[in-house]
N, C-alpha and C positions, 0 to 999 in steps of 0.2 A: 824199722823206721824208713819212711819215704823221703828220698832226697832228689833234688834236681841235679842232673848230670851236667857239669859244665864243659866236659869234653865228650861230645857225642860220638867221636870216633871209637870210643871204647865199646860201643854196641853196634857198630857197623855190621859185624858178622851175624849178630842176632837177627837183623832185619834183611840180610842179604837175599836178593832174589825177589823181594816183595815190591812189585812195581806199583807203588802208591805215592802220588805226589805229596800228599799231606805228611807222609813219613819223611819224604825228602826235605820238606820245609823245616821239620824239627832237626834232622841230622845236619842240615846245612846252616842251622842257627839263623834262618831268615825270620821265622816266627814259630810259635809253639815251644814246647819243652819236652825233654826226655826225663822220665822219672824212673828211679831204680831203688832197690833196697840195699844194694852193695855198691858203693861208689868206686872202690878200688878194682874189684873183679866182678862186675855185674854178669849174672847168668840169666837175668830176666829184665825186661824193660817195657815201659809204656810210653809211647809217643802220643802226646796230647796237643791238639790244636783245634780251635773252633769249639765244636761240641763232640769231636771224634777222639776216641782213645783206641790205639792199636797196641796189642799185646804180643810180645815176642820172647823167645827163649823158653826157659823152664817155667811152667805155670806157678804163679806166686799169688796166693790168696790176698796178701796184704796190699799188693798193687791194685787188685780189683776192688776190694772193699773200700779203699780210700779214694773213691772217685771224686771228681769235682762236684760242686753243688749244682743242682738243677738237672736238666735233661742231658743225657750223654748217650752217644751211639758207640757201643763197644764192638771192636772188630778183633776176633781171635785169630791167631796164626794157624791154629790146628784144633783137632778134636779135644785135646787135653785142656786147652784154654777154654773151649766151649763148655766143658764140664765144670771148670772152675767158676766161670761166670754164672752158670745156671745154679750152682750151689750157693754162691754169694747173693744172687739176685733172682730168686725163683719166680718173681712176678715180671721179670724182664720179658719184653716182646721179641721173640725170635723172628727175624725177617731175612729175606733174600734180597741182595743188591746185585747190580750187574756191572762188572768191570768192562771197560772199553779199551781197545788197543791204544798204545801210546805212540804209534809211529804213523799216524794218519797222513796221507798225502792229499791235501785239500784241492778241490776244483774251485779256484778263485773266481772264475767267470760265473760259475753257478751261484756261488755265495754272493757275489755282487748283484746278480739278478734277484736273488731272494731279498737282500737288504734294500733294494730299490723299490720293492713292492709295498711300501708303506701306504696305508689307506689315507684318504683325505681327512684332514682334521687332526692328524697325529704328527708328532715331531720327534725325530731321533736326535738324542743328545748324549754327549760324553758325561760321565760322572765327574764333575768338577767340585769346587768348594761349595757352591750353592746347591747343586743337586745332592751332594753328600748329606746336607741338612734335611733335604726333602725325604731321604730314605729312612731317617730315624724313627718317625712317629708310628709307622705302620709295621706290624710284625712281619707282614709278607715281604716288605722291601728292606727291612732292617738288616737281614743277613747279607745283603749286597756289600755291606761295609763293616759289619759288626765284629768280624774276626780280627780286625786290625786294632791296634792299641789306641789309636787316635786318628783324628782327621788328617793330621800331617803325615802320619805313617801310611794311611791309605793313599793319599795323593802322591806320595813318593813311590810306593811299591805296588799299589793296587791298579787295576784297570777295569773300567766298567762302562756300559752303555745303557741308556734307558729310553723308553718311548713315553713321551708326554702327551696328555690330552687335557686341554684347558688348564695347563700349568700343573697338573697332577701326574704322578707316575702311574702309568697303565701297565707297564711291563719292564723288565730289566734283565740283563745278563752281566754278571760281574765276577770279579775274582773273590771266591770264597776264601782262598788262601793263595799265597805266592811262594814259589821256590825259585832257585837261581835261573833255571832254564825256562820258566813259564808260570802259568797260573792254573788253578783248579776252578772250573766254571760253576757258578751258582746262577740259576735262572728261575724266574717266577713271574706270574701275572696276577694282578688283583682280580678278585672274584668276578666282578661285573664286566671285565674285559676279556675273559677267557673264550676260547674257541673262535678266535678271530685271526689266528696265525701270527700274533704279535711276538710270541716267544721265539718262533722260528726266525722272524725278521731280526729281532734284537740280538739273538745268538749269532746269526751270520755276521752282523756288523761287528760284534766283539771279536769273533774269530779272525776276521780280516784285519782288525786293528792289531791284534797280537802278531799275526804273520808279518805285518809291515814292520814290526819292531824286532822280529826274530825271536819272539816268545812262543812257546808251545801252549795251545789252549786245551788242557787236559779235561776230560769229561768222565764222570762216574755216575751211573744211573741209579737213582733211588728206586725206580719202578719201571714197568714196561712202557709206560707213556714217555718217560724220560729217555729210555733206550730207543724207542721209535723216532723221537725227535732227533736224537744224536745221529741215527742212521740216515735220516733225511738230510743232515748237514754233511755227511760224508764219513762219519766214524764207523768203525766195525766192532761188533761184539767180540769180547774175548772169553769171559767166563763169569758164572755167577758165584757169589760167596755169601757166607753167613755173617750176620751182624745182630746185635742185641740193642734194642731201644730201652733205656733205663730212665724212668722218670725221677724227678726230685723227691717223690714221695715213697719210692720203693725202699723196702727195708731188707737188711741182711739177717741171716740167722746163724 
């Protein structure tokens, strides 16, 4: 039986050494949940937040099969968990993602120069109550705020910047998740505004805002384009890792 763990400290050792801020969010009880099959003495655990599920400890088929509804990105701790996911979801798409170092020392002068290079006709704005509502209708911009339980929750814990053109969001960088020491960055640009450098500009603006507040702006790259953007902003590549993209229609056997 799957249970939500009310005392995440019971699984700290299972996730020990795994430098992933989405896991921190769950362990620190900022957002997300930890799921286990044994509440008293858990040997396996799943940290779930946004659309990400991280599996640690001894492979547990029950934790994998009972995924949340819809699209989930499953991240295994090791090869044994990979085999378990592949057995449960043979149609899952196996992908490589790129972890970025968590101790970046940013060049603020460079970031300010980037953020100041906003083209004419565009406006840089913080995600406030009004901009939050603008994010919701478009799937491209919804993830800027969607991992948070409510508007109030985002406005309290989240941080985000957008670039507007004619009152519409052209690009944005925001907190996909929040943990005590910082945020995990989500960045995207609407289709017709891509290849104009907007993602670089808005990301630089968000990083600067986080640094001003003493928050760390963590970055995890979905693909090489994301990694190259991160490196342009001062981040350093750490390592690649395996993940599985599981759609809502995938079936187990």
